[in-house]
C-alpha positions as CSV (number, residue, x, y, z in Angstrom):
1,M,-16.2,15.9,4.0
2,A,-16.7,18.0,7.2
3,R,-15.4,16.6,10.5
4,R,-15.8,17.9,14.0
5,L,-12.5,18.4,15.8
6,I,-12.4,18.5,19.6
7,N,-9.3,19.3,21.7
8,E,-9.3,16.9,24.6
9,R,-5.8,17.6,25.8
10,D,-6.8,18.7,29.2
11,N,-8.8,15.5,29.8
12,L,-5.7,13.2,29.4
13,N,-4.2,11.3,32.2
14,P,-1.1,13.3,33.3
15,A,1.2,10.2,32.9
16,V,0.0,9.6,29.4
17,L,0.3,13.3,28.6
18,G,3.8,13.4,29.8
19,K,4.8,10.3,27.7
20,I,3.3,11.9,24.6
21,E,5.0,15.3,25.1
22,K,8.4,13.6,25.5
23,G,8.0,11.5,22.4
24,G,10.4,13.5,20.1
25,E,10.1,16.2,17.6
26,H,7.2,14.6,15.8
27,M,5.1,15.0,19.0
28,R,6.1,18.5,20.1
29,R,2.9,20.0,19.0
30,T,-0.3,20.9,20.9
31,G,-4.0,21.1,20.0
32,F,-5.5,18.7,17.4
33,T,-2.3,16.9,16.7
34,L,-2.0,16.0,20.3
35,L,-5.6,14.8,20.4
36,T,-4.8,12.4,17.5
37,I,-2.1,10.7,19.5
38,S,-4.1,10.7,22.7
39,L,-6.9,8.8,21.0
40,L,-4.3,6.4,19.7
41,V,-2.8,5.7,23.1
42,L,-6.2,5.3,24.8
43,S,-8.2,3.4,22.2
44,F,-8.0,0.0,20.7
45,G,-10.4,-2.5,19.1
46,C,-13.5,-2.3,17.0
47,G,-15.6,0.0,19.3
48,G,-15.4,3.8,19.6
49,K,-17.9,4.8,16.9
50,G,-20.1,7.7,17.7
51,G,-23.8,7.4,18.3
52,G,-26.4,7.7,15.6
53,D,-27.1,5.7,12.5
54,T,-25.0,7.5,9.9
55,T,-22.8,6.4,7.1
56,V,-19.6,4.5,7.7
57,N,-17.2,4.4,4.8
58,D,-14.5,1.7,4.8
59,H,-11.9,1.7,2.1
60,A,-9.1,-1.0,1.7
61,Y,-5.9,0.2,0.1
62,S,-3.3,-2.5,0.8
63,V,-3.0,-6.2,1.3
64,A,-0.3,-8.6,2.5
65,I,0.0,-12.3,3.0
66,Q,1.5,-13.6,6.2
67,S,3.9,-16.6,6.3
68,D,1.1,-18.8,7.7
69,G,-1.2,-17.9,4.7
70,K,-3.4,-15.5,6.6
71,I,-4.4,-12.4,4.7
72,I,-4.2,-8.8,6.1
73,A,-6.1,-5.9,4.5
74,A,-5.7,-2.3,5.6
75,G,-7.1,1.1,4.8
76,D,-9.3,3.6,6.5
77,S,-12.8,3.9,8.1
78,Y,-14.8,7.1,8.4
79,D,-17.5,7.1,11.0
80,G,-20.1,9.7,10.1
81,A,-21.6,9.8,13.5
82,G,-18.3,10.5,15.3
83,H,-16.8,12.5,12.5
84,R,-13.7,10.3,12.9
85,W,-11.2,8.7,10.6
86,S,-9.4,5.5,11.8
87,F,-6.7,3.2,10.7
88,A,-8.6,0.0,9.8
89,L,-7.2,-3.5,9.5
90,S,-8.8,-6.9,9.1
91,R,-7.2,-10.3,9.0
92,Y,-8.6,-13.4,7.3
93,N,-8.0,-17.1,7.4
94,S,-7.0,-18.8,4.1
95,N,-10.7,-19.6,3.4
96,G,-11.7,-15.9,3.7
97,A,-13.3,-16.1,7.1
98,L,-12.3,-13.4,9.6
99,D,-9.6,-14.4,12.0
100,G,-11.0,-14.2,15.5
101,S,-7.6,-14.1,17.1
102,F,-6.9,-10.7,15.6
103,G,-8.4,-7.6,17.3
104,G,-12.1,-7.9,17.9
105,G,-13.4,-10.7,15.7
106,G,-10.8,-10.2,13.1
107,K,-10.9,-6.4,12.8
108,V,-9.0,-3.5,14.4
109,L,-9.9,0.2,14.4
110,T,-7.4,2.7,15.7
111,P,-8.9,6.3,15.8
112,L,-5.9,8.2,14.6
113,D,-7.8,10.7,12.4
114,G,-6.0,9.2,9.5
115,G,-5.8,6.3,7.1
116,V,-3.5,3.4,6.0
117,R,-2.1,3.4,2.5
118,A,0.5,0.6,2.7
119,I,1.3,-2.3,5.0
120,A,4.2,-4.7,5.4
121,V,4.6,-7.8,7.6
122,Q,7.8,-8.2,9.6
123,S,9.5,-11.6,9.9
124,D,8.3,-11.7,13.6
125,G,4.7,-11.3,12.5
126,K,4.4,-7.6,13.5
127,I,2.5,-5.4,11.1
128,V,3.7,-2.0,9.9
129,A,0.8,0.2,8.8
130,A,1.7,3.5,7.1
131,G,-0.3,6.4,5.8
132,Y,-1.0,9.9,7.1
133,N,-2.9,12.1,9.6
134,Y,-5.7,14.1,8.0
135,D,-5.5,17.1,10.3
136,T,-1.7,17.7,10.1
137,T,-0.8,16.0,6.8
138,F,2.0,14.4,8.8
139,L,3.3,11.0,7.9
140,L,1.8,8.5,10.2
141,L,3.0,4.9,11.0
142,A,1.6,2.4,13.5
143,R,3.0,-1.0,14.3
144,Y,0.7,-3.8,15.6
145,N,1.5,-7.1,17.3
146,G,0.3,-10.3,15.8
147,N,-2.9,-10.2,17.8
148,G,-3.8,-6.7,16.6
149,S,-2.7,-4.7,19.7
150,L,-0.4,-1.7,19.2
151,D,3.3,-2.4,19.7
152,A,4.4,-0.3,22.6
153,D,8.0,-0.6,21.6
154,F,7.4,1.3,18.4
155,G,7.4,5.1,18.5
156,V,5.1,6.5,21.2
157,G,2.5,4.0,22.2
158,G,2.8,2.2,18.9
159,T,2.8,5.1,16.5
160,V,5.1,7.6,14.8
161,L,4.3,11.0,13.4
162,T,6.8,12.6,11.0
163,N,6.6,16.3,10.2
164,M,6.5,16.1,6.5
165,G,3.6,16.9,4.1
166,G,1.8,14.2,2.1
167,A,1.0,10.6,2.8
168,I,3.1,7.4,2.9
169,I,1.9,5.3,-0.1
170,A,4.6,2.6,-0.2
171,V,6.5,0.9,2.6
172,A,9.2,-1.8,2.6
173,L,11.2,-3.6,5.2
174,Q,14.9,-4.0,5.2
175,S,16.5,-7.3,6.4
176,D,17.9,-5.4,9.4
177,G,14.4,-4.3,10.5
178,K,14.6,-0.7,9.2
179,I,11.5,0.7,7.4
180,V,11.7,2.5,4.1
181,A,8.8,4.6,3.0
182,T,7.8,7.0,0.2
183,A,5.6,10.0,0.5
184,G,5.4,12.3,-2.5
185,V,8.9,13.4,-3.3
186,N,10.2,12.2,0.1
187,L,12.0,9.0,0.7
188,V,12.2,8.2,4.4
189,R,13.9,5.6,6.5
190,Y,13.1,4.6,10.1
191,N,14.9,2.4,12.5
192,S,13.1,-0.6,13.9
193,D,11.9,1.4,16.9
194,G,10.3,4.1,14.8
195,S,13.0,6.7,15.1
196,L,14.4,8.3,12.0
197,S,17.6,6.7,10.6
198,A,20.3,9.3,11.1
199,T,22.6,7.4,8.6
200,F,20.2,7.9,5.7
201,G,20.1,11.2,3.8
202,W,19.5,14.2,6.0
203,G,18.3,13.0,9.3
204,G,16.5,10.0,7.7
205,K,15.0,11.9,4.8
206,V,15.8,12.3,1.1
207,I,14.1,14.6,-1.3
208,M,13.7,13.0,-4.7
209,R,13.3,14.8,-8.0
210,D,10.0,13.1,-8.8
211,G,7.3,11.6,-6.6
212,A,7.5,7.8,-6.0
213,S,4.7,5.4,-5.5
214,S,6.5,2.1,-5.2
215,I,9.7,0.7,-3.6
216,A,11.8,-2.4,-4.2
217,L,14.7,-3.3,-1.9
218,Q,17.8,-5.0,-3.3
219,G,19.7,-7.6,-1.3
220,D,22.8,-5.3,-1.2
221,G,20.8,-2.6,0.6
222,K,20.1,-0.4,-2.5
223,I,16.6,1.1,-2.9
224,V,14.8,1.2,-6.2
225,V,11.8,3.6,-6.4
226,A,9.3,4.2,-9.3
227,G,7.0,7.1,-9.9
228,G,6.0,9.5,-12.6
229,S,8.3,9.3,-15.6
230,R,11.4,7.9,-13.9
231,L,13.0,5.1,-11.9
232,A,15.8,5.9,-9.4
233,R,18.1,3.8,-7.3
234,Y,19.6,5.0,-4.0
235,N,22.5,3.6,-2.0
236,G,22.0,2.6,1.6
237,D,23.0,6.0,2.8
238,G,20.4,7.8,0.7
239,S,22.7,9.0,-2.1
240,L,21.8,8.3,-5.7
241,D,23.5,5.3,-7.1
242,T,25.5,6.7,-10.1
243,T,26.0,3.2,-11.5
244,F,22.3,3.0,-12.4
245,G,21.0,4.7,-15.5
246,A,22.2,8.3,-15.9
247,A,23.5,9.4,-12.6
248,G,21.2,7.2,-10.7
249,E,18.0,7.6,-12.7
250,V,16.2,6.1,-15.7
251,I,13.8,8.3,-17.6
252,T,11.0,6.7,-19.6
253,T,11.0,7.3,-23.3
254,S,7.9,9.5,-23.3
255,P,6.4,12.0,-20.9
256,Y,3.1,10.1,-21.5
257,E,4.5,7.0,-19.9
258,Q,4.1,6.7,-16.1
259,S,5.7,4.0,-13.9
260,S,3.8,3.5,-10.7
261,G,4.9,0.0,-9.6
262,V,8.3,-1.7,-9.4
263,A,9.6,-5.1,-8.3
264,L,12.8,-7.1,-8.4
265,Q,13.3,-10.5,-10.0
266,G,15.5,-13.1,-8.3
267,D,18.2,-12.5,-11.0
268,G,18.4,-8.8,-10.1
269,K,16.4,-7.5,-13.1
270,I,13.9,-4.7,-12.4
271,V,10.3,-4.8,-13.6
272,A,8.3,-1.6,-13.7
273,A,4.6,-1.2,-14.5
274,G,2.4,1.7,-15.3
275,S,0.5,3.4,-18.1
276,S,1.3,4.4,-21.7
277,Y,-0.7,6.9,-23.7
278,N,-1.8,5.2,-26.9
279,G,-2.3,8.3,-29.1
280,I,-6.0,7.7,-29.6
281,G,-7.3,9.4,-26.5
282,S,-6.8,6.7,-23.9
283,Y,-4.1,4.8,-21.9
284,D,-2.8,1.2,-22.1
285,F,-1.1,-1.0,-19.5
286,A,2.7,-1.0,-19.9
287,L,5.3,-3.4,-18.4
288,T,9.1,-2.7,-18.8
289,R,12.0,-4.8,-17.6
290,Y,15.5,-3.4,-17.0
291,E,18.9,-4.9,-16.4
292,G,20.6,-4.3,-13.1
293,D,22.3,-1.2,-14.4
294,G,19.1,0.4,-15.7
295,A,19.4,-0.6,-19.4
296,P,16.4,-2.0,-21.1
297,D,16.3,-5.8,-21.1
298,T,16.0,-6.8,-24.7
299,T,15.3,-10.4,-23.9
300,F,11.9,-9.1,-22.7
301,A,9.6,-8.8,-25.7
302,G,12.6,-7.8,-27.8
303,S,12.7,-4.2,-26.6
304,G,12.2,-4.5,-22.9
305,R,8.7,-3.2,-23.0
306,V,5.2,-4.8,-23.3
307,V,2.0,-2.9,-23.8
308,T,-1.4,-4.5,-23.1
309,P,-4.3,-2.7,-24.8
310,V,-6.7,-1.5,-22.1
311,H,-8.1,1.8,-23.5
312,S,-8.6,3.4,-20.1
313,L,-9.7,7.0,-20.0
314,Y,-7.2,7.6,-17.2
315,T,-3.7,6.4,-16.2
316,L,-3.7,3.1,-14.4
317,A,-2.2,3.7,-11.0
318,P,-1.1,2.7,-8.4
319,T,0.2,-0.4,-9.9
320,T,1.4,-3.7,-8.4
321,V,4.1,-5.9,-9.9
322,I,4.9,-9.3,-8.6
323,P,7.4,-11.6,-10.3
324,D,7.0,-15.3,-9.4
325,A,10.4,-16.7,-8.5
326,A,9.5,-20.3,-9.2
327,S,7.9,-19.9,-12.7
328,G,9.4,-16.6,-13.8
329,K,6.0,-15.3,-14.6
330,I,5.0,-11.7,-13.8
331,V,1.7,-10.7,-12.4
332,A,0.8,-7.0,-12.6
333,A,-2.3,-5.0,-11.8
334,G,-3.5,-1.4,-12.0
335,Y,-6.7,0.5,-11.9
336,S,-8.2,3.8,-12.9
337,S,-11.5,5.3,-11.8
338,Y,-13.4,3.0,-14.1
339,Q,-11.2,0.0,-15.0
340,F,-9.3,-2.7,-13.3
341,V,-6.6,-4.8,-15.0
342,I,-4.7,-7.9,-14.0
343,T,-2.1,-9.3,-16.5
344,R,0.2,-12.2,-16.4
345,H,3.3,-12.6,-18.6
346,N,5.8,-15.3,-19.2
347,R,9.5,-14.8,-18.5
348,D,10.1,-13.5,-22.1
349,G,7.3,-10.9,-21.8
350,S,4.7,-12.8,-23.9
351,P,1.2,-13.0,-22.5
352,D,0.6,-16.1,-20.4
353,M,-2.1,-17.8,-22.5
354,S,-2.9,-20.2,-19.6
355,F,-4.3,-17.2,-17.7
356,V,-7.9,-16.2,-18.5
357,D,-8.7,-14.1,-21.6
358,G,-5.3,-14.4,-23.2
359,G,-3.3,-13.4,-20.2
360,K,-5.4,-10.5,-18.9
361,I,-8.5,-9.6,-16.9
362,I,-10.0,-6.2,-17.7
363,T,-13.2,-5.2,-15.9
364,T,-14.9,-2.2,-14.2
365,G,-15.0,-1.9,-10.5
366,Y,-18.8,-2.2,-10.7
367,D,-18.6,-5.5,-12.5
368,Y,-15.9,-6.8,-10.3
369,W,-17.5,-6.3,-6.9
370,G,-21.1,-6.1,-8.0
371,G,-21.5,-2.8,-6.0
372,V,-22.9,0.6,-7.0
373,S,-19.5,2.3,-7.2
374,S,-16.4,0.3,-6.5
375,S,-12.6,0.3,-6.7
376,V,-9.6,-2.0,-6.7
377,S,-6.4,-0.9,-4.9
378,D,-3.8,-3.7,-4.4
379,L,-3.1,-7.3,-4.9
380,A,-0.8,-10.0,-3.4
381,V,0.2,-13.4,-4.7
382,Q,0.1,-16.4,-2.4
383,E,2.8,-19.1,-2.4
384,D,0.5,-21.4,-4.3
385,G,0.1,-18.8,-7.0
386,K,-3.4,-17.6,-6.1
387,I,-4.0,-13.9,-6.4
388,V,-5.7,-11.9,-3.6
389,V,-7.2,-8.5,-4.7
390,V,-8.5,-5.8,-2.3
391,G,-10.5,-2.7,-2.8
392,S,-13.8,-1.2,-1.7
393,S,-17.4,-1.9,-2.6
394,D,-19.9,0.9,-2.2
395,K,-23.4,0.0,-1.0
396,G,-25.1,2.9,-2.6
397,D,-27.1,5.9,-1.4
398,V,-26.2,6.8,2.2
399,K,-25.2,3.2,3.1
400,G,-21.5,3.7,2.9
401,S,-18.8,1.3,1.6
402,D,-17.0,-1.8,2.9
403,F,-13.6,-3.5,2.5
404,A,-13.8,-5.9,-0.5
405,L,-11.5,-8.9,-1.2
406,A,-11.4,-11.4,-4.0
407,R,-9.2,-14.4,-4.8
408,H,-8.3,-15.8,-8.2
409,N,-6.9,-19.2,-8.9
410,G,-3.5,-19.5,-10.7
411,D,-5.3,-19.6,-14.1
412,G,-7.2,-16.3,-13.3
413,S,-10.5,-17.9,-12.6
414,I,-12.3,-16.8,-9.4
415,D,-11.6,-19.1,-6.4
416,A,-15.0,-20.3,-5.3
417,A,-13.5,-21.7,-2.1
418,F,-12.7,-18.2,-0.8
419,G,-15.5,-16.4,1.1
420,V,-18.8,-16.5,-0.9
421,N,-18.2,-17.3,-4.5
422,G,-14.6,-16.1,-4.3
423,K,-15.3,-12.7,-2.6
424,V,-15.5,-11.3,0.9
425,I,-17.1,-8.0,2.0
426,T,-16.2,-6.6,5.4
427,G,-17.7,-3.6,7.2
428,F,-16.3,-1.9,10.4
């Protein structure tokens, strides 16, 4: 999609310009990259869209639940009139109504010429939003205060640009406040102020053998990542943990199996989810559990692996895996261009028959949101067991798309007390 790029460097306040240019290596650039950060420093709130009645496309890619039960969704918003991409965040009360104490009426747009792909909520309520900048393909992070304003103590004016190709698609928070992120084959760690962690890898960066799309952090500081045909575990300094699998890595049994989500159970076992080619021209949903050393857990379905028939034309990714500490049940979800799947399994890997349709929900994006062309991107599980799903619902023709949220009860049924008949649509 074409976008108009304007270099407004000369129009910046000299004080702001000086602060930007002293912001470290990730800011020592001129031209369009500098414009991106200038817009970040000078802009906040839900305004800023260009004139004209043209399409606005809003896509939600990540969701998180705050400790107070409020729900945060994040993604990007493209303003056709202003030819501008923005970080887009919205926050909702537990009933699905927009939270008026966040940003402007529950919504925040930050015109960074980029988009959010993953979010995490700190223990102090601050929100880390991670993604990338479209113009530079730099990694891009922003941190917001609880009211939606940018956190001036993070990076430069609340943002950090890292000179690496790709986009951050997974982010996790260590107990010491450090931020771990994956971007393609790169594993990156930041200090709590946004600077790169010098004690991790080479200047805060580790190059992995395979791309990773999910992160899980162990209590001992080790980092488990999943992506492609392998899982890997890294020590706190970024070196591979040779006590895990074969020299730090576990390879799936078939090149046609892809792991795109990973999570840790309370007992230290590792659960990975992704796709498995079924040999008849389509893919099914696969869930695998490993012991702490990377060996298959044979108490899980006898072999460590469960396959749920889905018959998707494409691999199901990215995938979310969430073990329930109280019940031991495992909720997992994935999507392709056409299908969306939620499954719930008992501790032993068997389908949870108390969950709708024999332990699974399989639908198309169109059926799920009721839109013309829709998608599902992420889910989170509330403390009460309810499942919150986010994605996007297209309005058709040239009307654009909106954030879409839905909530399911613990048995998989739609929660009618959330929004309108269990669903919420939000436009920016």
